[in-house]
N, C-alpha and C positions, 0 to 999 in steps of 0.2 A: 450627334453621338458616334464616338469608337469604340469597334469590335472587341474587349480582349476577350478574349480564351484560355492564359493562363494568367496566374501572378502568384506566386509566396507572399505569402502572411502569417505573422505572430499570435499566435494565442496563447492562453491562460485562461479559466477558473478562476471565484473567489474564495479565499482563504475564509476561513475558521475563526466568529470571533471565542476574543481566547473565555476559559470557567471563570469562574468569581469563588474568590475567599472570603467568603464576607458571615459572625455574628450575630441570630435575631440575638436583636435589644431592643426591650418594651423594658418600661415600667414596671413592677411589680414580676419580671416575669429574672430572674438578676440569672440562672443559670442556663443559660437559653440556645438552643442546638447549633448549628450549621443551619447556613442560608441563600449561598450561593449561589446563583443563577447556572445554568450554564449554555456556549455562544449561540453564537447561529453559524445553523451553517451558510460555507459558498454557494454566491450565487454559481450559475453552469453557462456554461457557455451555450451556447443551442448555432448551431448550425443548420440551419433551415428549407428548403426550395418552394421558391414561390414565385407565378404563370406572368406578377410584377413585375418581374426583371429576364431580364434575356442577353446583358454582358455583364463582365463583372468589375469595366471598368469603374466602376464606384467603388471598388477595390482602393482605388489608387491614390484615394486623398489620405487615407491614415491604413500602413504597414503595422500596426499594435493595434489587439482589442482584449481589454482582460478586463472581464466579468467584479464585482463589486466583492467585496469581503461579507459574511457572517458579523454584525455588532457582537460583542462584546458580554455576555454576563450580566444581569444586574443582583443585588441582594437581596429580599423578601420571594428569594427562588425565581426568582424573573429571569423567563429566557429572551437572549439579545433573537433580534430583529434578520432574518437570512437576508442572506444580499441577496439579489434583486439578479435577476438572468438578466443578460447580455444578447438577443435574439441577431445570428448578422444575417442577411436575404440572401438568398444564389440563389439561378434563372437553376432550371430542369437542367436536369446531365451535367452537373456538375460533380464530379468526381475525388474522394478528397483523399490525397496522397499525403501519407511521410514524407516530409524533405528531406529525414538526414535519411529514413534505412529505405525513404520510395517503395516501404509497405500499403500496397491499399486501404486507408478507411474505410469508406459510404462509396456509392453509389447510390445521387441523390434524382432518380430520374419523377420519381412522381413527385403532385401537388405534396407537399408539404409533413415530408422526408425532413428526416432530422436527424444530425453527426452532435454527438451534447462533450461537451466535456463534462466531466462532474465537481462542484466544487468540492470542498476539501469540509469536514466532520467542522461542529465547533467542541471545544474546553472542557471540559469537566467540571465542576462545581463544587466547593468542597463541601461540602453533601454527602459524595460519593464516595467520600475512605472512612466515615463512620462508622464506627463498629465496637460492639460488646468495653471492645480495651479500649476502646482511644473512639472517645464522647467528642475532640476541639478540630478535628482533622485539620491544619493551618494548608490545608497545599490545593493548589487547582492546577489541571494540565490548559495548556494553550493549544488554539484552534491549531485545524491543520492546514495544512497550506494549499493549496489548487494543485490542480495541475495543466503542465505551459506546452504547447507543441509547434514546430515548423513546420506548417504548410502546405502546402504547395498546392493550386487546387485547379483544373482543368476542365473547358466545360464541355462536348462532344454534345454536339446540335442532337437533337429531335425530331425527326424526318421515317414518315413510310419511303420516301427511294431517294437519294441518294447520285444525278450527274456528275458523269462521269467525264471528262474530254478535256482533249489538252488544250494551256486559253488559242484564246480566235474558233471551238471549234462551233459554237454556235448555244451554248450553253443558257446564260442569258438576254440568248433574244427567244427559249423556248420557254423559258417561267413565267418571264413576263408575256409570251403570248397567251401559256396553258393557264395562267391566277393573274392574281391587282398586284402581285412585286414588281415592283418599281427596278432593275440594280441598271446600274449604268448598263450601256450600249458604244459599243463601236469595234472597230473592224483592228481592234489592235492584237496582241497578246496583252493577258496579266488585266484588262479593263475588271476583271472584280479581283478583289484584294482581300472583300472581307464574305461568308456568307450567305444566301442570302434562300430565309427560305418565303414558301405563296404555296396558300390553303389548292387545291385543285378541282372545283364540284364539279362530277361528272352528271348528275341531276340532285333531286333531293332530298335522297336519301343517301347518298354515297360525295364522302369527298378523302382524298391523300395531303399530307403533305410530304411540300415536293426540296428536296435544298439543292441552293446552285453553288456550289463547292469552293475556289476557287482555285483556277484552269495545275495541271497536273502534267507535267514535263521527268524527263529521263532521268532517273535518280535519285527521281522522290521520296522512295524507302529510306535513303537513307541524307536526306537532310538537301540534295538543293533545290531551287527556289524554296517555294514555300515548303517544301514536307513534310515533314507531321501535321506540325501545321494543319493544312490541309487534312492528308491521311485521319488525324484523329475524329476526325466529323465525320467519318463515313463507315466507324466502327459499327455507329444501331441501325443501320440503313437496313433493309430487309428484303429490300432490294432493288437495285442500282441498272441503271436507265444507263449503258451506255455510248458520249456518243461521238460520231465518227466524224471528219471533215472530209465532203467531197471529193476537198478538193487539198486535199495534205497530200505535203511536197516526195516523200517517203512510200505514197501507198493508201488507202482503210486498212486493206490488210495489215502492216507490217505497222500503222499507226492505233490498230485495235492487237497485236502480241505484247508492242508496248505497256498495252494499260492494266494485260491480264501482269506480263510479266512483273508488273505495280505492285499491287496487289500480294500478288501473292510473297513481295520479296519484305514487303510491311504486316504481313500477318497474313499462313498460306490455304488462313477459316475460313477468307473473305472472300476468294476467288467460288467455291464452296457456297454464294445464296444464290437465289438467284437475279437474269442480266437477261433483260431485252438492250438490244444491239437497235443501233439508226446511225442510216446517213444519216448527213443534213447537210446542209447545204448543196444540196439536190437542185434547185435551182441558177446551177449552174452548168448542168449534166444532156446534155441532150438524148438521153435513154435510160432516164434514174430507174428504175427498175427492176432495169439486164445485168448495170452496177454494182445493183444492191442481191440479185441471183446470181452477181460472178462474187461474191465477199460473202454472203452463205454458204456457200462450194467449200471460197479456202476457211474460211472456220468454225462450220460443223454446225452455225448457228443460220437460226432464226433472223433477217433485215427488214429493215421497218423505212422507207424510203424519208423522209420530212426535208417542207421546205417553213422554216415556223413564219418569217416575213407572208409571204404566199396563201400560209393557214395548208401551207401541201400535208395529209398529210398527217397533222397533228390529231381530230377526233378518235383513228385511228390508232392514232398512239398511245390518246390520254383510257380509249376502255384495253387496248393490251395492258395497257400499265393497273386500269381495276380494276379485272378480271384477273390479271392474276398477283394482284396482294390478295383481292379474296381469298383464291387458293392458299396463297403462302400464310394466311391466318387460322383455316380452316384444317390448312395440316397441321401446323403447332399446339390448335385447337386441342385438333386429336390428341397426341403428342403426351399433354399435359393431363389431362383424360386417362392411359396411361399411364 
């Protein structure tokens, strides 16, 4: 199945049913009053986040969605049936944006979260217009139109940890080593063209979700390469793991700085997130610990050396991620309590 993380659709809620103009006509009731029923309310159109969806690809088949109209009122004060609502399921993490104004309408980040367009009100039947001086009103109102919107849906992955790195830095190999995710792995740039999610189980009580994102390149914050399609998916991650390949052509320090610069150019607050720096592909080095120590001193941040294929340093990295996440969550709960 293709991974689609942005799409535009037209949506409309249902029109309200028209009110009815009618008079009571029965034997032995020569002057029956007005008895026209109200129209039914138009159906709502609902976007609902669901764990049953993990991509927006299903919405490509139809770009226009409309809920049912309400039914008109009937005689004998019968109210028209309400229009059936239309529910469109989207993946958790879907952001709803007005395509014409770029206004943020909703962020559907939890299972069951909804955004809806209200259906139009039903029209009024003629009994509403009866008065002491006007006993036989010959008027009823039409139903109100529903709402219409051109929407842009953007999917932002929900993960605890975002793996950051240039193409061929070893992100896919790492996630396939520490989780059950099986992304495509090969020794050339841009092997990963779509995000992959993997659940990493530390022990019976501890686990976290890692997102392997398509490789970043210089200029991504301005749309180069996979650009914003990449960066959108790391916005929600509270912890970033920077993978810097030991065989980086310009050197690990310069490669790390480029990663940080691209994050800052896209959104300054992303640089403030908790980061774990990893020196990958250390099986190519004679002295991985010494190289990691040099990099740590240069960037002013601890560095964990690993070789994912050989599982060297991987257990240490997983434990570091788990303890870091626990601390970040605890700090977040403390701030929420304040």
